Structures are given as structure tokens and as C-alpha cells.
C-alpha positions as CSV (number, residue, x, y, z in Angstrom):
1,M,19.6,-6.3,8.2
2,S,16.4,-6.5,6.5
3,E,15.6,-3.6,3.9
4,E,13.0,-1.1,5.3
5,A,10.3,0.4,2.9
6,V,10.2,4.0,1.6
7,I,7.8,6.1,3.1
8,A,5.7,7.1,-0.1
9,Q,3.7,9.8,1.9
10,K,2.8,10.4,5.6
11,A,-1.1,10.1,4.9
12,P,-3.3,7.5,3.2
13,Y,-4.3,7.4,0.0
14,A,-8.0,7.5,-0.8
15,V,-8.9,5.0,-3.6
16,D,-12.1,4.2,-5.2
17,V,-12.2,0.3,-5.6
18,E,-14.6,-1.9,-7.4
19,E,-16.3,-4.8,-5.7
20,G,-14.8,-8.2,-6.8
21,K,-11.8,-6.4,-8.5
22,T,-8.2,-7.3,-7.4
23,Y,-5.7,-4.7,-6.6
24,Y,-2.1,-5.0,-5.7
25,W,-0.9,-2.4,-3.0
26,C,2.7,-1.4,-3.1
27,A,4.7,-2.7,-0.1
28,C,8.0,-1.2,-0.7
29,G,7.3,2.5,-1.5
30,K,9.2,2.8,-4.2
31,S,6.4,2.4,-7.2
32,A,5.5,5.6,-9.4
33,T,1.9,4.6,-9.4
34,Q,1.2,4.8,-5.7
35,P,-0.5,3.2,-3.7
36,F,-0.2,0.5,-6.3
37,C,2.5,-1.8,-7.4
38,D,4.6,-1.1,-10.6
39,G,7.1,-4.0,-10.0
40,K,10.0,-1.5,-8.6
41,H,10.3,-4.1,-5.7
42,K,11.6,-6.8,-8.0
43,G,15.0,-7.9,-6.7
44,S,14.2,-6.7,-3.1
45,G,12.5,-8.7,-0.3
46,F,9.2,-7.0,-0.9
47,A,6.2,-8.2,-2.6
48,P,2.8,-6.3,-3.3
49,V,-0.1,-7.2,-1.1
50,A,-3.0,-8.7,-3.2
51,F,-6.6,-7.8,-1.9
52,V,-10.1,-8.0,-3.4
53,A,-12.6,-5.2,-2.9
54,A,-15.5,-6.3,-0.9
55,K,-17.8,-3.6,-2.1
56,T,-17.5,-0.7,-4.4
57,E,-16.3,2.3,-2.1
58,T,-13.6,4.6,-1.1
59,V,-10.9,2.9,0.9
60,Y,-7.9,4.4,2.9
61,L,-4.6,2.5,1.9
62,C,-1.5,2.9,3.6
63,G,1.1,5.5,2.4
64,C,3.9,5.0,4.7
65,K,4.2,1.2,4.5
66,H,4.4,0.7,8.1
67,S,0.7,-0.2,8.7
68,E,0.0,-3.1,10.9
69,N,-3.1,-3.5,8.8
70,K,-1.8,-3.9,5.5
71,P,-2.7,-2.6,2.8
72,Y,-5.2,-0.4,4.9
73,C,-4.2,2.8,6.7
74,D,-4.1,2.4,10.6
75,G,-2.7,5.7,11.5
76,K,0.6,4.8,12.0
77,H,2.0,7.5,10.1
78,K,1.4,10.1,12.6
79,N,3.9,8.7,14.7
80,L,6.6,8.6,12.0
């Protein structure tokens, strides 16, 4: 049986990102620095999702960890 991600919150995180910068989204839900990885996934089957900001803007990152469009929110939290 595979481990399931912890739901950090049932809403997206609005985050300001900078063009060209790499970010690491927490996939396990255990990070104390949500929505970003702090390494708490170590020893589990999870790994952070790296993404590079295409432009400087506010993005909405998944808080429930169940999005089909990781790391971005797709509204799946509304059904949990």
C-alpha cells in the first residue's frame, strides 16, 4: 500500500514567484514551510516537484496535494 500525502490545507496557496527562479513544491504535505519543501519527505516515497517560474506573478499552488496539475491548484480540494 502506498503512502498518501497529508492534506496541508483545503485551499490553494497564493505565492508570488519571480521569473526564472526555481521553486520546490512540497508533495508530501508534511513541510513546515508550506507550500514549499523543507525535506520532511525523506525516507518516504515522495519527492518535491521542481518548477521554474515562467514570469513574475502570483501563482496558486496546491495545498491539498491531490491536484492533477501539480504543483498548481486544480480545485480538487473542493471534493475532499
